[in-house]
RODO-2510 file (C-alpha; in nm, 4 decimals, decimal comma):
residues 112
     n   res          X          Y          Z
     1     m   -10,3967    -1,0766    -9,8860
     2     l   -10,2620    -0,7703    -9,7100
     3     l    -9,9353    -0,6159    -9,8236
     4     v    -9,7304    -0,4456    -9,5556
     5     s    -9,3993    -0,2829    -9,6360
     6     y    -9,1282    -0,1879    -9,3926
     7     e    -9,1157     0,1552    -9,5528
     8     k    -9,4846     0,2203    -9,4831
     9     l    -9,4471     0,0943    -9,1274
    10     q    -9,1589     0,3339    -9,0737
    11     r    -9,3537     0,6281    -9,2169
    12     n    -9,6634     0,5795    -9,0014
    13     r    -9,6631     0,2731    -8,7777
    14     r    -9,9855     0,3699    -8,5973
    15     d   -10,1897     0,3812    -8,9194
    16     e   -10,0316     0,0616    -9,0502
    17     i   -10,1021    -0,1247    -8,7238
    18     l   -10,4642    -0,0106    -8,7434
    19     r   -10,4800    -0,1190    -9,1083
    20     i   -10,3469    -0,4640    -9,0126
    21     a   -10,6014    -0,4891    -8,7293
    22     k   -10,8851    -0,3950    -8,9638
    23     f   -10,7685    -0,6598    -9,2113
    24     l   -10,7709    -0,9231    -8,9346
    25     g   -11,1248    -0,8296    -8,8345
    26     e   -11,3386    -0,5352    -8,7342
    27     e   -11,3321    -0,6474    -8,3699
    28     y   -10,9514    -0,6144    -8,3583
    29     y   -10,9652    -0,2723    -8,5171
    30     q   -11,2363    -0,1518    -8,2765
    31     s   -11,0394    -0,2857    -7,9779
    32     l   -10,7425    -0,0713    -8,0727
    33     v   -10,9498     0,2354    -8,1555
    34     e   -11,1291     0,2119    -7,8201
    35     d   -10,8238     0,1241    -7,6077
    36     e   -10,5405     0,3725    -7,6595
    37     a   -10,3255     0,1964    -7,3957
    38     l   -10,3454    -0,1302    -7,5904
    39     l   -10,2529     0,0430    -7,9147
    40     e    -9,9587     0,2160    -7,7438
    41     k    -9,8377    -0,1187    -7,6047
    42     i    -9,8514    -0,2715    -7,9530
    43     l    -9,6689     0,0273    -8,0992
    44     e    -9,3999    -0,0032    -7,8326
    45     r    -9,3536    -0,3769    -7,8788
    46     t    -9,3446    -0,3589    -8,2567
    47     s    -9,0845    -0,0815    -8,2616
    48     f    -8,7516    -0,1738    -8,4153
    49     d    -8,5579    -0,0875    -8,0993
    50     y    -8,7823    -0,3003    -7,8779
    51     m    -8,7672    -0,6011    -8,1096
    52     k    -8,3907    -0,5744    -8,1593
    53     k    -8,3401    -0,5650    -7,7836
    54     n    -8,5896    -0,8392    -7,6921
    55     l    -8,6162    -1,0849    -7,9818
    56     s    -8,3415    -1,3287    -8,0684
    57     l    -8,2953    -1,6981    -8,1345
    58     t    -8,0834    -1,9163    -7,9102
    59     h    -7,9625    -2,2434    -8,0559
    60     p    -7,9520    -2,5374    -7,8178
    61     k    -7,6133    -2,6860    -7,7485
    62     s    -7,5010    -2,8632    -8,0623
    63     e    -7,2014    -3,0370    -7,9103
    64     k    -7,1395    -3,1587    -7,5618
    65     g    -7,0149    -2,8678    -7,3547
    66     a    -7,0553    -2,6128    -7,6342
    67     e    -7,2030    -2,2757    -7,5479
    68     r    -7,5422    -2,1752    -7,6769
    69     k    -7,5266    -1,9401    -7,9714
    70     t    -7,7597    -1,6397    -7,9813
    71     i    -7,8592    -1,5015    -8,3206
    72     n    -8,0016    -1,1532    -8,3582
    73     f    -8,2326    -1,1066    -8,6566
    74     f    -8,2129    -0,7291    -8,6680
    75     r    -7,9487    -0,5085    -8,8245
    76     k    -7,9984    -0,1295    -8,8321
    77     g    -8,3656    -0,0758    -8,9113
    78     v    -8,2853     0,1912    -9,1679
    79     v    -8,5008     0,2068    -9,4811
    80     g    -8,2881     0,1259    -9,7864
    81     d    -7,9838     0,0152    -9,5878
    82     g    -8,0098    -0,3404    -9,7195
    83     k    -7,8997    -0,2132   -10,0603
    84     k    -7,5560    -0,1483    -9,9136
    85     t    -7,5035    -0,5236    -9,8786
    86     l    -7,5725    -0,5881   -10,2483
    87     s    -7,3301    -0,5158   -10,5294
    88     p    -7,4539    -0,2896   -10,8131
    89     d    -7,4855    -0,6007   -11,0309
    90     q    -7,6939    -0,7808   -10,7669
    91     q    -7,9164    -0,4742   -10,7267
    92     e    -7,9752    -0,4573   -11,1015
    93     r    -8,0517    -0,8301   -11,1250
    94     l    -8,2952    -0,8053   -10,8324
    95     k    -8,4673    -0,5034   -10,9860
    96     n    -8,5011    -0,6770   -11,3233
    97     m    -8,6410    -0,9917   -11,1624
    98     a    -8,8916    -0,7869   -10,9603
    99     i    -9,0047    -0,6020   -11,2723
   100     q    -9,0489    -0,9290   -11,4580
   101     k    -9,2395    -1,1023   -11,1771
   102     l    -9,4505    -0,8106   -11,0540
   103     q    -9,5438    -0,6316   -11,3757
   104     g    -9,9201    -0,6097   -11,4140
   105     s    -9,9869    -0,6569   -11,0428
   106     e   -10,0660    -0,4203   -10,7563
   107     l    -9,7218    -0,4948   -10,6180
   108     y    -9,5526    -0,3406   -10,9188
   109     d    -9,6604     0,0143   -10,8282
   110     e    -9,5863    -0,0494   -10,4617
   111     w    -9,2288    -0,1643   -10,5140
   112     m    -9,1170     0,0243   -10,8237
***
């Protein structure tokens, strides 16, 4: 299993993309190392701005004559901004649950 965090991707997307490629197989990693244009294309298309602009979900018409509804999955792309949507109580409960579930695992150090 490969753990990828948004925070690490934001810090150094190039290295994280290469790490993902290596996890998928040496041939994928070598392809990106040997083809800078391919790596740049992947970096462009996995950027937050590109995905926010180009990726959305359009629901089919649910009722006769109703307009299609487009849903965007992306908010701001700012590390830590999601905490602003949680109350202090919700943040504390989430932290306590994460500690309980992750303690003793590699994830604990990653997320705490």
